[in-house]
N, C-alpha and C positions, 0 to 999 in steps of 0.2 A: 649735150643739152637737149631738152625736149623739143621735138619738131612740130607736133600737133599743137595748134594754138587753142587755148581754152577761152571760150567767150566769158567775159565778165562785164558787169554793169558798173559804171563809175559816175559818181556825183561830186562835183567840185565844191558844193556847199556855199557857205557865207563867211563873212569876216576874213579870218586868215585861211579859210578852207581852200580857196583856189591856189594860194601860194604853196601851201604844204602838199597839196595834191600834185601840182606840177613837179615839185621837187621829188616826191615819192615815185611818180611814174617815170621820171628821167632815170632814177636809180634802177628801177626794175627793168626798164628797157636796156640799159647799159649792161646789166647783169645777164641778159639773155633770157629773161622770163618770156615764155611763149604765151602772149595774151592777145585776144581779139576783143578790143574795147568798144562797148556801146556807152555813150554818154547821155545822161538824163539830167534834167533840171529839177531840183528840189529846194525847199526852204523858203526864205523870206519873200522872194519875188513871187513864188507860187502862192503863198499865203495871201499876199497883197492882191493877187488876181481873183481872190474870192474862193480859193480852195482851202477849206478849213483843216485838212490833213497835211497840207504842204507838199503834196505829191500828185501829179496829174495821172489820169487813167492810162495814158500811153507809157508812162514810166513803169506801172505795174506790169504791163505786157513785156517790157524788157527784162524785168526781174524774173518773170515766169520762164522766159526763154533761157536766160543764162544761169539762173539759180545761184549766182555769186555776186555779191554787192560790196564794192569798196567805196565807202562813204566818208567824205570830209564833214567836219562839224557844220551845223546849221544854226541860224538865229530864228527863234520863235518869237513873233511879235508880242509885245506886252498887251495885256487886256484879255478879256474872256473870249470864248468862241473858237480858240485855236487849239488843236489837238497836238500832243507830242508825236512827232513823226517817228521817233525811235520806238515808242510803245506801239504805234499803229503797225509798223513793219514787223516788229517782233510777234505781235498777236496774229496778224494776217497770215504770216507764213509759219507760225508755230516754232519760232526761234527760242527753244526752251532752255538752252544753256548759254550762259554768258561766261566766257573764259578770259581771265585777266592775269597773266603772268606778272609777278612783282619781284624783280631781281635787282639786287644791289650791284653797283659797278665801282665799288671801292678799289683803290683809293682815288679814282678819277672823277667820281661824282660824290659829293659829301653825303654821308649817311652815318647814323649811329649804329647801324647793323650791317657790317661789311660782308657777312656771309649769308645774308638773307636771300632765299630763293623759294618763293611761295607762289603757288597758283591758286587763285580764288575762282571757284566755279559756282556761280550764282544761278539759282532758279530764276527764270526770266519772264514768266507769264502770269503767275498766280499771286497768292498772299494778298496784301493790302493794295497791290497795284492793279487789281481788277477795277478800281475806280468806282465801286458801287457805294455811293454815299447818300445819306438822306438826313434832312433836318426833320426831326420827329415831334419835338415839342418846343415851347418857348426856350427851354434851357438846354436841350440835348440834340447833338448831331451824332451820327454813327457812320462808321466805315466798316464794310464786311471784309473779314480776313478769310480767304478761301484757300485751303490746302487740299489737293486731291491725291489719292493713292497713285494713279497712273502718272500724273505730272511729276510727283516726287520720285517715283521709281525711274522714270526716264533720266531725270537729272542726276540721281545718285549713281545709277549704272554708268552714265557717261563719265562721271568723276572717276570711278574705278577703272573703266576702260582707258581713259586718258592717262591715268597713273601707270598702267601696264605698258601702254604704247611708248611712253616717253621716259621709261626707266625710273619712275618715282617709286617710293617704298611705303608711303603711309597716306591714308585718307582720313581727314578729321571732319567731324560734323558739329556745327554749332546750332543749338536751338534754345528756346526758353520754355521747355516742356514741364518744368516744375510749376509754372503758372498757367500756361495755355496747354492744358493736358491733352485736349483732343486735337487741336490743329498742329501745334509744334510736336505734340506727342505722336501724331501720325508720321510726321517727317522723320523723327527719331526712330520710330518702330520700323519704317521701311528701310532706313539706313542700316539698321542692325540685321534685317532680313537679307538685304543685298550683300552685305559684307561677308556672309557665310559662303557666297559663291566665289569669293576671291581670297582663298586661304594663303596665297602667296604675298598678300599685302597686309600691312598693319592697318587697324582701324581704331578710332577712338571718338568719343563724344564729349563735348564740353557744353555746359550752360553758357549762353552767349555772352553774358556780362563778364564772367571770369575768363572765358575763352578770348574775348576781345582784349582784356587786360594782358593775358599771356602773349597774345599775338603782338601787341604793341611793345611788350617788354623783352620777349625772347622769340622773335619770329623765326629764328634759325631752328626752333624745335618743331616747326610745321612744314609740311610739304605740299599736299593738295588739301584744300578746305572746301567743303560743299555746304551751302547755306540756303535757306529760304530767301525770297526776293529782297525784302527790306534790309535784313541784316547784311546780305551780300552786297547790296548797293552801297551801304555805308562803309563796310569794312574793306571793300576792294579799293575805295579811294584812300582810306587810312593806310592800307598796306602799300599802295603805290607811293604815297608820300613818305612812308617809313623807308622804302627802298631808295629814295633819292629825290623823286619829283613825279607828281601826277602827269607832268608834261612828257614823261618818257614811257608812259604806259599805253600799250595797244590792247585792243579788245576784239574778241570773236564772239558772234552771236550765232549759235548753231541750231539748225533744225534738221528734221529728217530729209528734207529736200533742198531747202534754201539756206544760205549762210550769209551773214553780213559782217564786215570787218571795218574797224574804225579806231580812232584815238578815243580815249575816255574823256578828254578835256573838251571845253566848249569852243565857240567860234571866235572869242576874244576880239570883238569888232574894234576895240580901241587900238589894237595892234595891226589892223588890216592895212595892206598896201605899203607897209614900211620895210619889207624884206627883213623882218626881225624874228619871225616865229620859228620855233623848233619843230621840224617835221618828224621828229623821232617817234612820237606816239603813233602817228598814222603809218609810218614806215614799218614799225614793229607789228602793227595790225596787219599790214600787207604781207609780212613774212608769215604770219599765221595763215593768211589766205593761200600763199604758195604751197604750204604744207597740206592744206585742205584739198587743193586741186591736184595734188600728186606731183608737184614740182619742187620736191625737197632739195634737189641739186641747186636750183636758183635760190631757194630760201637760205641754204647754208652759205652761199657766196655773198649774198646781201648782208646777212646777219654778221658774218665775220668781218666784212669790210666796215660795217657800222661800229662794231666793237673796237676795231683797230683805230678808227677815227676818234672814238671816245678816249682810247688809251693815249693817242698822240696829242691829246689836249686841245683838239679843234672843237670848240664848244660855242653854242649860241648863248645869248645873254642870260637866259633863265637858269642855266647851270654853270655859268662862268664863275670861276673863283681864282684869285691870284695864286692860291696855294696849289691848285690842281690843274689849271688851264694854261695853255700856251698861246692860243690865238682865239680872239672873239670874232665870230663870223655871223653873217646873216643866213637867211633861209637858203638862197640859191648857192652861196659859197659853201654852206655845209653839204648840200647835195653834191657839189663838185668834189669836195674832200672825200666823201664816201665813194664816189665813182672812181677817183684816183687810186683808191685802195682795194678795188675789186680784185679778187684773186689772192689777197693777203689775209693772214689770220692774226688774231691778237697774240701778243707776247706773254701777257700776264693773266688776263681774264680767260676763263674757259672758252675754248672755241666751240662753235656750233657744228654738230654733225647730224643732219636730219636724214631719214630714209629717203632715197632718191624718188621712189614712187610708192604711194600708199593710197588705199581707198579711205574715204571718210569714215569715221567711227559710226557704226549703225547699231541702234539699240532695239532689242526685242524684249517686249514686256512679258512678265511671267503669266502663265494661265491662272485664271481666278475662278473660284466658286462663289456664286451669289449667296449672300446671307439671307436668312429668313427675317423679314422686317415686319414688326408689329408696332402699332401706335398705342401708347398707354396713357396719354394725357396731352396737355397743351400748355405752353407758356403764352399768356396774353399780356402784352405790354400796353399800359394805359397811361393817359395823362391825368394827373390828379394834383390839385393845389389846395384842397379844402381840408381843414380839421385834422390833418395828420394820418398816420398809417392805421390807427385803430378804427377810425370811422370808415376808412376804405375797406379794411378787412371785414367789418360787419356787413357792408353792402355786398362784398364779393361772396361771402358765405351764404347770404340769402339767395344769391343768384346761382349757387352751385348746382342746385336741383338734385334729383335722385341719382344721377350718374357720376357725379364728381365730388371730390373733396378739395378744398383749398389747402394745399400743403405748405406753401410758403409765399412770402412777398420779399423781393429784393429791390434795392435801390443802388444803381451803379454797380451791380454785382454783389453787394453786401446784404446778407440776410437781415431784415428788419422786423419780420413777423413770421411765426411767433417767436417770442424771446429775444427781440432786438434790444439794442442798447440805446438809451435816450441821447447819448452823446453823438451818435452817428449823424453826419451831415447828409441831408437828403435834398434832391431836386424834384422836378415835377414828372419824373419818368420812372414808372414802377413795373417790374416784372412780376406777374401773378401766376403762380403755378397751380394748375388744376390736374389732379390725377384720378384715374378711374377708381370707382368705388369697389366693385365686386369682381367682375370677370378679368379685370386687368387690361382689357382691350377695348378701345373706344371706336365708334363708327363716325362716319362723316355727318350723319344726321344728328348724332348727339352733340358734336362740336358746333354745328350750325345753331342748334337749339340753345346751347350755352351762350354763344355770341349774341343771339337775339335777346336773351334775358339781360345780358350786360348792357346792351343798347337801350332796352326798355327801362333800365334803372338809371339811365343818364350817365353811364360810365363810358367815356370815349376811348375805345381801344384803337391803337395806332399800328399794331403789328402783332402777328402770331407766329409761333414756332412750334411745330409738332415735337412731341417727346416720343422718340422711337427707340425700340430695342432691336439689336441686330444679333441674331442667334442668342437672344436672351440677355445680351450685354447692353447696358444703357449707352445710348449715343448722345448724351447730353451731360453738361456739367451739373454738379450738385448745388452750386451757387451759395456756398457757405462763407464766401469772402476769402480774401487772400492774406 
């Protein structure tokens, strides 16, 4: 067993958090995990002390020292002004990859997919989770979807490296790039580029809607799945439930320096203090932590004892079934049952065999050449309620001046001028595209002059987006509708 003790930071959380954390730590200690634990307070009590992020500055210091965070679920108070602690920690420490193994434990836990063994690897920082939202007009609010090349490459490379390390054979990618051709298109493009560096692994891409349907219908056809943030958030919960129960799913949040491990379920305050909660999700997250810190020996011992407990039918209320279970137990008794089986292996379920000592997966990004970037126009978003699109177009054309031409107007992404359909439903939010007349390249002075003319004509613009070309290739959608 490992002799050097690894420092970790532990937070007991809210609701059922303290109960399942105590159970988890008892199991880890009994298995001989070499841990030097620092305890911090997070969550509801900290929020109520007036700390909007739910975590004190001293707790950040602990995380920077240990770089490993085992976290129980927390309760975020209702009402505005409170930040998601998970999002705050993920973004502060660059925890770019969220790892969620979703494995069936049939016939001991009910599932329609007894051979399912899928790992969902979700991008953790970008996409719509940037939280950049604005109300722009009476009718319209927006949320910015941000996908970056380096952020995507880190995530995708981690997915392929994870597959290699743990003996997986295929990596699948889900996007919606038939509609979001630039954002999801970039994610798909980077996936295809990275896949060429791993010829030993199969790779495939699915449009997310049919991919989700296939995952729900035949999850045994998938192995490792990498996804942008929103799709990954949704489908990791779907996959966990398909495997048997969200309550059995553990989660790892991996960065280059810091990592956080947790259950994927919430704090369930209605079950708090009743010794009922299933600690399995947090325990399986802790097993991922042991692998991350190079204590694969302890990880194997704990995981195999947990599998044997599940096989023996010792179940908490959430997975108890007269058909599959022998004994219904509470949180503490379940931990006792796992501890009693340390050193044993499952008889039917596949046993866990983790490398005794490994280094965390480290990602190196590919070298890049900067593109030549030129601006050839501007999209001006305006608020307009009067007289329809033709009267707006007439004013805009008068404002175009010598440097620009009005090439199109869209409403909610659908082209309505020139050549729009009278049946198209429109709101008060219009994208007006101005493109350079002659040279094809516009200057800042020309753009400012255009906006001044629009303002002088009483056309209230609410947002602008530059139309850029990168090595001559348009970096913007054509806006012809979907």
